[in-house]
N, CA and C atoms of all chains as a GROMACS GRO file, in nm:
protein
  585
    1UNK      N    1   8.996  11.870  15.566
    1UNK     CA    2   9.099  11.766  15.568
    1UNK      C    3   9.191  11.786  15.688
    2UNK      N    4   9.225  11.911  15.714
    2UNK     CA    5   9.312  11.941  15.827
    2UNK      C    6   9.246  11.904  15.959
    3UNK      N    7   9.113  11.933  15.968
    3UNK     CA    8   9.040  11.899  16.090
    3UNK      C    9   9.039  11.749  16.114
    4UNK      N   10   9.020  11.672  16.006
    4UNK     CA   11   9.019  11.527  16.021
    4UNK      C   12   9.154  11.476  16.068
    5UNK      N   13   9.261  11.536  16.015
    5UNK     CA   14   9.396  11.496  16.054
    5UNK      C   15   9.420  11.522  16.202
    6UNK      N   16   9.385  11.644  16.248
    6UNK     CA   17   9.406  11.676  16.389
    6UNK      C   18   9.320  11.589  16.479
    7UNK      N   19   9.196  11.562  16.435
    7UNK     CA   20   9.106  11.480  16.517
    7UNK      C   21   9.159  11.338  16.530
    8UNK      N   22   9.209  11.282  16.417
    8UNK     CA   23   9.259  11.144  16.426
    8UNK      C   24   9.387  11.138  16.507
    9UNK      N   25   9.472  11.243  16.498
    9UNK     CA   26   9.595  11.243  16.577
    9UNK      C   27   9.562  11.250  16.726
   10UNK      N   28   9.465  11.335  16.763
   10UNK     CA   29   9.435  11.344  16.906
   10UNK      C   30   9.365  11.218  16.955
   11UNK      N   31   9.287  11.152  16.869
   11UNK     CA   32   9.225  11.027  16.913
   11UNK      C   33   9.330  10.918  16.934
   12UNK      N   34   9.433  10.915  16.846
   12UNK     CA   35   9.540  10.817  16.866
   12UNK      C   36   9.614  10.842  16.996
   13UNK      N   37   9.640  10.971  17.027
   13UNK     CA   38   9.712  11.002  17.151
   13UNK      C   39   9.625  10.967  17.272
   14UNK      N   40   9.492  10.989  17.260
   14UNK     CA   41   9.404  10.953  17.371
   14UNK      C   42   9.401  10.802  17.392
   15UNK      N   43   9.408  10.726  17.283
   15UNK     CA   44   9.413  10.580  17.297
   15UNK      C   45   9.542  10.537  17.365
   16UNK      N   46   9.654  10.605  17.331
   16UNK     CA   47   9.780  10.573  17.398
   16UNK      C   48   9.772  10.607  17.547
   17UNK      N   49   9.703  10.717  17.581
   17UNK     CA   50   9.686  10.752  17.723
   17UNK      C   51   9.602  10.647  17.794
   18UNK      N   52   9.504  10.591  17.722
   18UNK     CA   53   9.422  10.484  17.780
   18UNK      C   54   9.506  10.360  17.807
   19UNK      N   55   9.602  10.331  17.716
   19UNK     CA   56   9.692  10.219  17.740
   19UNK      C   57   9.780  10.246  17.863
   20UNK      N   58   9.823  10.371  17.881
   20UNK     CA   59   9.907  10.402  17.997
   20UNK      C   60   9.828  10.392  18.126
   21UNK      N   61   9.696  10.411  18.118
   21UNK     CA   62   9.612  10.402  18.238
   21UNK      C   63   9.614  10.262  18.296
   22UNK      N   64   9.644  10.161  18.211
   22UNK     CA   65   9.657  10.024  18.262
   22UNK      C   66   9.768  10.016  18.366
   23UNK      N   67   9.880  10.083  18.338
   23UNK     CA   68   9.992  10.078  18.431
   23UNK      C   69   9.958  10.152  18.560
   24UNK      N   70   9.876  10.257  18.549
   24UNK     CA   71   9.837  10.330  18.671
   24UNK      C   72   9.748  10.242  18.758
   25UNK      N   73   9.660  10.162  18.696
   25UNK     CA   74   9.564  10.085  18.776
   25UNK      C   75   9.631   9.963  18.837
   26UNK      N   76   9.708   9.884  18.758
   26UNK     CA   77   9.759   9.757  18.810
   26UNK      C   78   9.907   9.761  18.844
   27UNK      N   79   9.972   9.879  18.839
   27UNK     CA   80  10.115   9.885  18.866
   27UNK      C   81  10.151   9.822  18.998
   28UNK      N   82  10.257   9.739  19.004
   28UNK     CA   83  10.283   9.666  19.128
   28UNK      C   84  10.326   9.756  19.242
   29UNK      N   85  10.395   9.864  19.216
   29UNK     CA   86  10.435   9.951  19.325
   29UNK      C   87  10.384  10.092  19.299
   30UNK      N   88  10.396  10.177  19.401
   30UNK     CA   89  10.343  10.313  19.388
   30UNK      C   90  10.421  10.390  19.284
   31UNK      N   91  10.546  10.354  19.262
   31UNK     CA   92  10.629  10.434  19.174
   31UNK      C   93  10.597  10.406  19.027
   32UNK      N   94  10.543  10.285  19.000
   32UNK     CA   95  10.490  10.260  18.864
   32UNK      C   96  10.370  10.348  18.836
   33UNK      N   97  10.288  10.369  18.939
   33UNK     CA   98  10.171  10.455  18.920
   33UNK      C   99  10.213  10.598  18.896
   34UNK      N  100  10.319  10.642  18.964
   34UNK     CA  101  10.365  10.780  18.945
   34UNK      C  102  10.413  10.800  18.801
   35UNK      N  103  10.490  10.704  18.749
   35UNK     CA  104  10.541  10.722  18.612
   35UNK      C  105  10.426  10.715  18.511
   36UNK      N  106  10.323  10.633  18.540
   36UNK     CA  107  10.206  10.631  18.451
   36UNK      C  108  10.133  10.763  18.448
   37UNK      N  109  10.116  10.824  18.565
   37UNK     CA  110  10.048  10.954  18.570
   37UNK      C  111  10.130  11.061  18.498
   38UNK      N  112  10.262  11.054  18.511
   38UNK     CA  113  10.348  11.150  18.443
   38UNK      C  114  10.338  11.136  18.291
   39UNK      N  115  10.332  11.011  18.244
   39UNK     CA  116  10.320  10.987  18.099
   39UNK      C  117  10.186  11.040  18.048
   40UNK      N  118  10.078  11.014  18.124
   40UNK     CA  119   9.947  11.062  18.081
   40UNK      C  120   9.945  11.215  18.076
   41UNK      N  121  10.009  11.279  18.173
   41UNK     CA  122  10.013  11.426  18.173
   41UNK      C  123  10.088  11.481  18.053
   42UNK      N  124  10.198  11.416  18.016
   42UNK     CA  125  10.274  11.464  17.899
   42UNK      C  126  10.194  11.447  17.771
   43UNK      N  127  10.118  11.336  17.762
   43UNK     CA  128  10.035  11.317  17.642
   43UNK      C  129   9.922  11.421  17.639
   44UNK      N  130   9.871  11.458  17.756
   44UNK     CA  131   9.760  11.552  17.761
   44UNK      C  132   9.798  11.689  17.708
   45UNK      N  133   9.927  11.728  17.723
   45UNK     CA  134   9.970  11.858  17.670
   45UNK      C  135   9.951  11.862  17.519
   46UNK      N  136   9.995  11.754  17.451
   46UNK     CA  137   9.977  11.749  17.305
   46UNK      C  138   9.829  11.748  17.268
   47UNK      N  139   9.747  11.677  17.346
   47UNK     CA  140   9.604  11.670  17.314
   47UNK      C  141   9.539  11.807  17.332
   48UNK      N  142   9.581  11.884  17.435
   48UNK     CA  143   9.522  12.016  17.456
   48UNK      C  144   9.552  12.109  17.338
   49UNK      N  145   9.676  12.106  17.289
   49UNK     CA  146   9.710  12.196  17.177
   49UNK      C  147   9.635  12.153  17.051
   50UNK      N  148   9.622  12.022  17.027
   50UNK     CA  149   9.547  11.975  16.909
   50UNK      C  150   9.400  12.014  16.921
   51UNK      N  151   9.344  12.009  17.042
   51UNK     CA  152   9.205  12.051  17.063
   51UNK      C  153   9.188  12.199  17.034
   52UNK      N  154   9.290  12.278  17.066
   52UNK     CA  155   9.285  12.420  17.032
   52UNK      C  156   9.274  12.442  16.882
   53UNK      N  157   9.344  12.358  16.803
   53UNK     CA  158   9.330  12.371  16.657
   53UNK      C  159   9.192  12.328  16.611
   54UNK      N  160   9.131  12.229  16.678
   54UNK     CA  161   8.997  12.186  16.638
   54UNK      C  162   8.895  12.294  16.664
   55UNK      N  163   8.908  12.365  16.778
   55UNK     CA  164   8.810  12.469  16.811
   55UNK      C  165   8.847  12.606  16.756
   56UNK      N  166   8.965  12.616  16.687
   56UNK     CA  167   9.014  12.741  16.629
   56UNK      C  168   9.032  12.851  16.733
   57UNK      N  169   9.078  12.812  16.853
   57UNK     CA  170   9.114  12.910  16.957
   57UNK      C  171   9.254  12.875  17.005
   58UNK      N  172   9.353  12.884  16.914
   58UNK     CA  173   9.482  12.822  16.942
   58UNK      C  174   9.555  12.893  17.056
   59UNK      N  175   9.560  13.027  17.051
   59UNK     CA  176   9.640  13.101  17.149
   59UNK      C  177   9.588  13.080  17.290
   60UNK      N  178   9.458  13.066  17.300
   60UNK     CA  179   9.393  13.042  17.428
   60UNK      C  180   9.435  12.907  17.485
   61UNK      N  181   9.431  12.804  17.400
   61UNK     CA  182   9.460  12.670  17.448
   61UNK      C  183   9.609  12.649  17.472
   62UNK      N  184   9.695  12.726  17.404
   62UNK     CA  185   9.839  12.710  17.424
   62UNK      C  186   9.878  12.753  17.565
   63UNK      N  187   9.814  12.859  17.616
   63UNK     CA  188   9.843  12.902  17.753
   63UNK      C  189   9.801  12.795  17.853
   64UNK      N  190   9.684  12.732  17.827
   64UNK     CA  191   9.641  12.624  17.916
   64UNK      C  192   9.741  12.509  17.912
   65UNK      N  193   9.793  12.478  17.792
   65UNK     CA  194   9.889  12.368  17.780
   65UNK      C  195  10.017  12.400  17.855
   66UNK      N  196  10.059  12.527  17.852
   66UNK     CA  197  10.181  12.566  17.924
   66UNK      C  198  10.162  12.551  18.075
   67UNK      N  199  10.046  12.594  18.124
   67UNK     CA  200  10.016  12.578  18.267
   67UNK      C  201  10.012  12.431  18.304
   68UNK      N  202   9.955  12.349  18.214
   68UNK     CA  203   9.946  12.206  18.243
   68UNK      C  204  10.084  12.143  18.250
   69UNK      N  205  10.175  12.188  18.162
   69UNK     CA  206  10.312  12.135  18.165
   69UNK      C  207  10.380  12.170  18.297
   70UNK      N  208  10.360  12.295  18.343
   70UNK     CA  209  10.419  12.337  18.472
   70UNK      C  210  10.368  12.251  18.586
   71UNK      N  211  10.234  12.233  18.592
   71UNK     CA  212  10.176  12.160  18.704
   71UNK      C  213  10.217  12.014  18.700
   72UNK      N  214  10.228  11.957  18.579
   72UNK     CA  215  10.270  11.818  18.565
   72UNK      C  216  10.412  11.799  18.618
   73UNK      N  217  10.500  11.893  18.583
   73UNK     CA  218  10.640  11.883  18.626
   73UNK      C  219  10.650  11.893  18.778
   74UNK      N  220  10.582  11.993  18.835
   74UNK     CA  221  10.592  12.014  18.980
   74UNK      C  222  10.531  11.896  19.054
   75UNK      N  223  10.419  11.843  19.004
   75UNK     CA  224  10.357  11.728  19.069
   75UNK      C  225  10.446  11.606  19.068
   76UNK      N  226  10.512  11.581  18.954
   76UNK     CA  227  10.602  11.464  18.948
   76UNK      C  228  10.719  11.480  19.043
   77UNK      N  229  10.775  11.601  19.050
   77UNK     CA  230  10.889  11.623  19.140
   77UNK      C  231  10.848  11.606  19.285
   78UNK      N  232  10.731  11.661  19.322
   78UNK     CA  233  10.687  11.652  19.461
   78UNK      C  234  10.658  11.507  19.500
   79UNK      N  235  10.592  11.433  19.412
   79UNK     CA  236  10.562  11.292  19.442
   79UNK      C  237  10.691  11.211  19.454
   80UNK      N  238  10.789  11.237  19.366
   80UNK     CA  239  10.914  11.163  19.373
   80UNK      C  240  10.988  11.193  19.502
   81UNK      N  241  10.994  11.320  19.543
   81UNK     CA  242  11.061  11.356  19.668
   81UNK      C  243  10.992  11.293  19.788
   82UNK      N  244  10.859  11.296  19.786
   82UNK     CA  245  10.783  11.242  19.900
   82UNK      C  246  10.807  11.093  19.916
   83UNK      N  247  10.796  11.019  19.806
   83UNK     CA  248  10.811  10.874  19.819
   83UNK      C  249  10.956  10.832  19.828
   84UNK      N  250  11.051  10.921  19.795
   84UNK     CA  251  11.191  10.890  19.819
   84UNK      C  252  11.218  10.884  19.969
   85UNK      N  253  11.154  10.972  20.046
   85UNK     CA  254  11.175  10.971  20.191
   85UNK      C  255  11.086  10.872  20.263
   86UNK      N  256  10.964  10.854  20.212
   86UNK     CA  257  10.869  10.769  20.283
   86UNK      C  258  10.896  10.621  20.260
   87UNK      N  259  10.950  10.587  20.142
   87UNK     CA  260  10.976  10.446  20.112
   87UNK      C  261  10.871  10.392  20.015
   88UNK      N  262  10.919  10.301  19.929
   88UNK     CA  263  10.832  10.243  19.827
   88UNK      C  264  10.807  10.098  19.864
   89UNK      N  265  10.683  10.062  19.890
   89UNK     CA  266  10.655   9.920  19.915
   89UNK      C  267  10.644   9.848  19.782
   90UNK      N  268  10.707   9.732  19.775
   90UNK     CA  269  10.711   9.659  19.648
   90UNK      C  270  10.668   9.516  19.674
   91UNK      N  271  10.567   9.472  19.605
   91UNK     CA  272  10.511   9.337  19.627
   91UNK      C  273  10.536   9.253  19.504
   92UNK      N  274  10.627   9.156  19.516
   92UNK     CA  275  10.647   9.061  19.408
   92UNK      C  276  10.723   9.121  19.292
   93UNK      N  277  10.775   9.038  19.200
   93UNK     CA  278  10.854   9.090  19.090
   93UNK      C  279  10.773   9.168  18.989
   94UNK      N  280  10.674   9.108  18.926
   94UNK     CA  281  10.597   9.176  18.822
   94UNK      C  282  10.454   9.125  18.829
   95UNK      N  283  10.357   9.198  18.775
   95UNK     CA  284  10.219   9.149  18.773
   95UNK      C  285  10.200   9.033  18.677
   96UNK      N  286   9.825  12.315  15.528
   96UNK     CA  287   9.885  12.194  15.585
   96UNK      C  288  10.001  12.151  15.499
   97UNK      N  289  10.121  12.187  15.539
   97UNK     CA  290  10.233  12.144  15.456
   97UNK      C  291  10.282  12.006  15.497
   98UNK      N  292  10.369  11.952  15.413
   98UNK     CA  293  10.406  11.811  15.427
   98UNK      C  294  10.495  11.789  15.549
   99UNK      N  295  10.577  11.892  15.581
   99UNK     CA  296  10.671  11.876  15.694
   99UNK      C  297  10.595  11.865  15.824
  100UNK      N  298  10.492  11.950  15.841
  100UNK     CA  299  10.414  11.946  15.965
  100UNK      C  300  10.342  11.814  15.978
  101UNK      N  301  10.288  11.764  15.866
  101UNK     CA  302  10.217  11.636  15.869
  101UNK      C  303  10.311  11.522  15.910
  102UNK      N  304  10.431  11.524  15.852
  102UNK     CA  305  10.528  11.419  15.885
  102UNK      C  306  10.569  11.425  16.031
  103UNK      N  307  10.593  11.549  16.082
  103UNK     CA  308  10.636  11.563  16.222
  103UNK      C  309  10.528  11.517  16.318
  104UNK      N  310  10.401  11.554  16.289
  104UNK     CA  311  10.293  11.515  16.381
  104UNK      C  312  10.272  11.365  16.377
  105UNK      N  313  10.281  11.305  16.257
  105UNK     CA  314  10.262  11.159  16.247
  105UNK      C  315  10.371  11.085  16.323
  106UNK      N  316  10.497  11.130  16.310
  106UNK     CA  317  10.603  11.059  16.382
  106UNK      C  318  10.592  11.083  16.532
  107UNK      N  319  10.546  11.201  16.574
  107UNK     CA  320  10.526  11.225  16.716
  107UNK      C  321  10.419  11.136  16.774
  108UNK      N  322  10.308  11.118  16.701
  108UNK     CA  323  10.202  11.028  16.748
  108UNK      C  324  10.253  10.884  16.756
  109UNK      N  325  10.337  10.846  16.658
  109UNK     CA  326  10.396  10.712  16.660
  109UNK      C  327  10.481  10.692  16.785
  110UNK      N  328  10.565  10.791  16.818
  110UNK     CA  329  10.652  10.776  16.936
  110UNK      C  330  10.571  10.773  17.065
  111UNK      N  331  10.465  10.856  17.073
  111UNK     CA  332  10.383  10.854  17.194
  111UNK      C  333  10.316  10.718  17.211
  112UNK      N  334  10.269  10.662  17.099
  112UNK     CA  335  10.202  10.533  17.105
  112UNK      C  336  10.299  10.423  17.147
  113UNK      N  337  10.420  10.426  17.089
  113UNK     CA  338  10.518  10.322  17.123
  113UNK      C  339  10.562  10.335  17.269
  114UNK      N  340  10.567  10.458  17.321
  114UNK     CA  341  10.598  10.475  17.463
  114UNK      C  342  10.493  10.411  17.551
  115UNK      N  343  10.364  10.424  17.513
  115UNK     CA  344  10.258  10.363  17.593
  115UNK      C  345  10.266  10.211  17.586
  116UNK      N  346  10.297  10.157  17.466
  116UNK     CA  347  10.309  10.011  17.453
  116UNK      C  348  10.424   9.959  17.536
  117UNK      N  349  10.538  10.032  17.536
  117UNK     CA  350  10.650   9.992  17.618
  117UNK      C  351  10.619  10.000  17.766
  118UNK      N  352  10.540  10.100  17.805
  118UNK     CA  353  10.501  10.113  17.946
  118UNK      C  354  10.417   9.995  17.991
  119UNK      N  355  10.340   9.936  17.900
  119UNK     CA  356  10.262   9.819  17.937
  119UNK      C  357  10.348   9.694  17.935
  120UNK      N  358  10.430   9.675  17.830
  120UNK     CA  359  10.486   9.544  17.802
  120UNK      C  360  10.613   9.512  17.876
  121UNK      N  361  10.692   9.612  17.918
  121UNK     CA  362  10.822   9.580  17.976
  121UNK      C  363  10.806   9.520  18.115
  122UNK      N  364  10.898   9.431  18.156
  122UNK     CA  365  10.876   9.353  18.278
  122UNK      C  366  10.918   9.423  18.407
  123UNK      N  367  10.994   9.531  18.399
  123UNK     CA  368  11.067   9.583  18.513
  123UNK      C  369  11.036   9.731  18.528
  124UNK      N  370  11.055   9.785  18.648
  124UNK     CA  371  11.030   9.928  18.662
  124UNK      C  372  11.128  10.011  18.581
  125UNK      N  373  11.254   9.975  18.582
  125UNK     CA  374  11.356  10.058  18.517
  125UNK      C  375  11.341  10.054  18.365
  126UNK      N  376  11.306   9.937  18.310
  126UNK     CA  377  11.286   9.931  18.165
  126UNK      C  378  11.160  10.008  18.124
  127UNK      N  379  11.058  10.003  18.209
  127UNK     CA  380  10.938  10.083  18.182
  127UNK      C  381  10.970  10.231  18.180
  128UNK      N  382  11.055  10.272  18.274
  128UNK     CA  383  11.093  10.413  18.281
  128UNK      C  384  11.176  10.452  18.160
  129UNK      N  385  11.258  10.360  18.111
  129UNK     CA  386  11.336  10.382  17.988
  129UNK      C  387  11.242  10.410  17.871
  130UNK      N  388  11.136  10.327  17.858
  130UNK     CA  389  11.043  10.348  17.747
  130UNK      C  390  10.967  10.479  17.765
  131UNK      N  391  10.915  10.500  17.886
  131UNK     CA  392  10.825  10.613  17.907
  131UNK      C  393  10.899  10.746  17.896
  132UNK      N  394  11.017  10.755  17.958
  132UNK     CA  395  11.084  10.884  17.961
  132UNK      C  396  11.126  10.933  17.824
  133UNK      N  397  11.194  10.848  17.748
  133UNK     CA  398  11.249  10.897  17.621
  133UNK      C  399  11.142  10.911  17.514
  134UNK      N  400  11.054  10.810  17.501
  134UNK     CA  401  10.953  10.817  17.395
  134UNK      C  402  10.858  10.933  17.418
  135UNK      N  403  10.826  10.959  17.546
  135UNK     CA  404  10.733  11.068  17.574
  135UNK      C  405  10.793  11.203  17.542
  136UNK      N  406  10.920  11.222  17.579
  136UNK     CA  407  10.985  11.351  17.551
  136UNK      C  408  10.991  11.376  17.401
  137UNK      N  409  11.041  11.276  17.327
  137UNK     CA  410  11.058  11.295  17.183
  137UNK      C  411  10.922  11.310  17.114
  138UNK      N  412  10.821  11.233  17.158
  138UNK     CA  413  10.691  11.240  17.092
  138UNK      C  414  10.625  11.374  17.109
  139UNK      N  415  10.622  11.427  17.232
  139UNK     CA  416  10.555  11.557  17.247
  139UNK      C  417  10.637  11.668  17.182
  140UNK      N  418  10.770  11.653  17.182
  140UNK     CA  419  10.854  11.752  17.114
  140UNK      C  420  10.821  11.755  16.965
  141UNK      N  421  10.806  11.636  16.903
  141UNK     CA  422  10.777  11.631  16.759
  141UNK      C  423  10.638  11.685  16.728
  142UNK      N  424  10.538  11.653  16.814
  142UNK     CA  425  10.402  11.704  16.788
  142UNK      C  426  10.399  11.856  16.799
  143UNK      N  427  10.464  11.911  16.903
  143UNK     CA  428  10.460  12.056  16.921
  143UNK      C  429  10.537  12.128  16.810
  144UNK      N  430  10.650  12.071  16.766
  144UNK     CA  431  10.725  12.133  16.656
  144UNK      C  432  10.648  12.126  16.525
  145UNK      N  433  10.577  12.014  16.503
  145UNK     CA  434  10.495  12.004  16.382
  145UNK      C  435  10.383  12.106  16.381
  146UNK      N  436  10.320  12.128  16.498
  146UNK     CA  437  10.214  12.229  16.504
  146UNK      C  438  10.271  12.369  16.483
  147UNK      N  439  10.393  12.393  16.532
  147UNK     CA  440  10.455  12.524  16.508
  147UNK      C  441  10.487  12.542  16.360
  148UNK      N  442  10.527  12.435  16.291
  148UNK     CA  443  10.549  12.444  16.146
  148UNK      C  444  10.420  12.471  16.072
  149UNK      N  445  10.311  12.410  16.120
  149UNK     CA  446  10.181  12.433  16.056
  149UNK      C  447  10.135  12.576  16.076
  150UNK      N  448  10.169  12.634  16.191
  150UNK     CA  449  10.121  12.768  16.223
  150UNK      C  450  10.195  12.876  16.144
  151UNK      N  451  10.323  12.853  16.115
  151UNK     CA  452  10.400  12.958  16.051
  151UNK      C  453  10.455  13.054  16.154
  152UNK      N  454  10.521  13.161  16.109
  152UNK     CA  455  10.582  13.255  16.202
  152UNK      C  456  10.474  13.337  16.272
  153UNK      N  457  10.492  13.355  16.405
  153UNK     CA  458  10.394  13.435  16.478
  153UNK      C  459  10.403  13.408  16.626
  154UNK      N  460  10.309  13.465  16.701
  154UNK     CA  461  10.312  13.451  16.846
  154UNK      C  462  10.279  13.309  16.889
  155UNK      N  463  10.183  13.245  16.818
  155UNK     CA  464  10.140  13.111  16.858
  155UNK      C  465  10.252  13.010  16.840
  156UNK      N  466  10.325  13.021  16.728
  156UNK     CA  467  10.434  12.925  16.707
  156UNK      C  468  10.548  12.951  16.805
  157UNK      N  469  10.571  13.078  16.842
  157UNK     CA  470  10.674  13.106  16.942
  157UNK      C  471  10.637  13.044  17.075
  158UNK      N  472  10.508  13.054  17.113
  158UNK     CA  473  10.465  12.993  17.239
  158UNK      C  474  10.477  12.841  17.232
  159UNK      N  475  10.445  12.783  17.115
  159UNK     CA  476  10.458  12.638  17.101
  159UNK      C  477  10.603  12.593  17.116
  160UNK      N  478  10.696  12.672  17.058
  160UNK     CA  479  10.837  12.636  17.072
  160UNK      C  480  10.884  12.652  17.216
  161UNK      N  481  10.828  12.753  17.287
  161UNK     CA  482  10.864  12.768  17.429
  161UNK      C  483  10.818  12.647  17.509
  162UNK      N  484  10.696  12.598  17.480
  162UNK     CA  485  10.647  12.478  17.549
  162UNK      C  486  10.736  12.359  17.515
  163UNK      N  487  10.781  12.349  17.388
  163UNK     CA  488  10.866  12.237  17.347
  163UNK      C  489  10.999  12.240  17.422
  164UNK      N  490  11.059  12.360  17.433
  164UNK     CA  491  11.186  12.370  17.506
  164UNK      C  492  11.165  12.338  17.654
  165UNK      N  493  11.053  12.384  17.708
  165UNK     CA  494  11.023  12.355  17.849
  165UNK      C  495  11.011  12.205  17.873
  166UNK      N  496  10.940  12.134  17.784
  166UNK     CA  497  10.926  11.989  17.799
  166UNK      C  498  11.061  11.921  17.780
  167UNK      N  499  11.142  11.974  17.688
  167UNK     CA  500  11.274  11.916  17.663
  167UNK      C  501  11.362  11.920  17.787
  168UNK      N  502  11.342  12.023  17.873
  168UNK     CA  503  11.421  12.027  17.995
  168UNK      C  504  11.354  11.956  18.111
  169UNK      N  505  11.222  11.968  18.125
  169UNK     CA  506  11.158  11.921  18.248
  169UNK      C  507  11.124  11.773  18.247
  170UNK      N  508  11.093  11.715  18.131
  170UNK     CA  509  11.052  11.575  18.132
  170UNK      C  510  11.167  11.481  18.172
  171UNK      N  511  11.290  11.500  18.122
  171UNK     CA  512  11.399  11.417  18.174
  171UNK      C  513  11.428  11.443  18.321
  172UNK      N  514  11.406  11.567  18.367
  172UNK     CA  515  11.430  11.596  18.508
  172UNK      C  516  11.333  11.519  18.597
  173UNK      N  517  11.205  11.517  18.557
  173UNK     CA  518  11.105  11.444  18.636
  173UNK      C  519  11.134  11.295  18.633
  174UNK      N  520  11.173  11.243  18.516
  174UNK     CA  521  11.206  11.101  18.505
  174UNK      C  522  11.325  11.066  18.594
  175UNK      N  523  11.424  11.155  18.596
  175UNK     CA  524  11.542  11.130  18.678
  175UNK      C  525  11.507  11.132  18.826
  176UNK      N  526  11.418  11.223  18.868
  176UNK     CA  527  11.381  11.229  19.009
  176UNK      C  528  11.307  11.102  19.050
  177UNK      N  529  11.217  11.052  18.964
  177UNK     CA  530  11.142  10.931  18.998
  177UNK      C  531  11.236  10.811  19.001
  178UNK      N  532  11.329  10.803  18.905
  178UNK     CA  533  11.423  10.690  18.903
  178UNK      C  534  11.514  10.694  19.024
  179UNK      N  535  11.550  10.814  19.071
  179UNK     CA  536  11.633  10.826  19.190
  179UNK      C  537  11.557  10.777  19.313
  180UNK      N  538  11.428  10.811  19.322
  180UNK     CA  539  11.348  10.763  19.434
  180UNK      C  540  11.341  10.610  19.433
  181UNK      N  541  11.325  10.550  19.314
  181UNK     CA  542  11.318  10.404  19.306
  181UNK      C  543  11.452  10.341  19.342
  182UNK      N  544  11.561  10.400  19.297
  182UNK     CA  545  11.693  10.342  19.322
  182UNK      C  546  11.730  10.351  19.469
  183UNK      N  547  11.692  10.461  19.535
  183UNK     CA  548  11.724  10.474  19.678
  183UNK      C  549  11.643  10.377  19.762
  184UNK      N  550  11.523  10.339  19.716
  184UNK     CA  551  11.441  10.246  19.793
  184UNK      C  552  11.459  10.102  19.748
  185UNK      N  553  11.559  10.077  19.661
  185UNK     CA  554  11.597   9.942  19.620
  185UNK      C  555  11.481   9.865  19.558
  186UNK      N  556  11.418   9.926  19.458
  186UNK     CA  557  11.322   9.852  19.377
  186UNK      C  558  11.399   9.748  19.297
  187UNK      N  559  11.358   9.619  19.301
  187UNK     CA  560  11.443   9.514  19.243
  187UNK      C  561  11.449   9.519  19.090
  188UNK      N  562  11.561   9.474  19.038
  188UNK     CA  563  11.580   9.464  18.894
  188UNK      C  564  11.516   9.336  18.842
  189UNK      N  565  11.490   9.335  18.712
  189UNK     CA  566  11.441   9.215  18.648
  189UNK      C  567  11.559   9.125  18.615
  190UNK      N  568  11.544   8.993  18.638
  190UNK     CA  569  11.649   8.900  18.596
  190UNK      C  570  11.583   8.792  18.511
  191UNK      N  571  11.659   8.724  18.423
  191UNK     CA  572  11.596   8.636  18.325
  191UNK      C  573  11.513   8.522  18.383
  192UNK      N  574  11.534   8.486  18.512
  192UNK     CA  575  11.452   8.380  18.567
  192UNK      C  576  11.312   8.426  18.606
  193UNK      N  577  11.292   8.558  18.617
  193UNK     CA  578  11.164   8.608  18.666
  193UNK      C  579  11.054   8.589  18.564
  194UNK      N  580  10.932   8.598  18.618
  194UNK     CA  581  10.815   8.590  18.530
  194UNK      C  582  10.798   8.725  18.460
  195UNK      N  583  10.739   8.724  18.339
  195UNK     CA  584  10.706   8.849  18.275
  195UNK      C  585  10.794   8.885  18.163
   0.00000   0.00000   0.00000
């Protein structure tokens, strides 16, 4: 029963990540794509820990999730700094 | 599987899902960021805390709480940096006459 619960929770989070991928693909400006990638990365941390419970190797997967959180944070900061100086091209109000 | 952990994980999945729906549906960059930043932080915090409740006391739950505290500090910081980049480059606001 516990396995079914974790599996359905991670499938729901994966579906939400798929919805966020829409914003990454059609986002009108580059900065919409950055926020979409950041959202997908945050959802992936929860999915990694839930996958660790499914495979019964929790401590192993928790370290991977921590590394993923670090890399996600640093990537978002670097992309934001880069496009703050380079400029954001914006085409039209909304898609 | 105690009831508290189940409730926390279910509400965390709900918040993550609503954040994704807001990221699609809102018309403006700033409103999208409003949905994505807060719902994502709270959702992953609730899922990680629920898993720590399921685990009980131990090294794994301590690591899960460390990840939760880390996300609690870093996710708003990343959101703020991205919003600052958008504001400095004058990404336009949504107004009621616009499409969307």
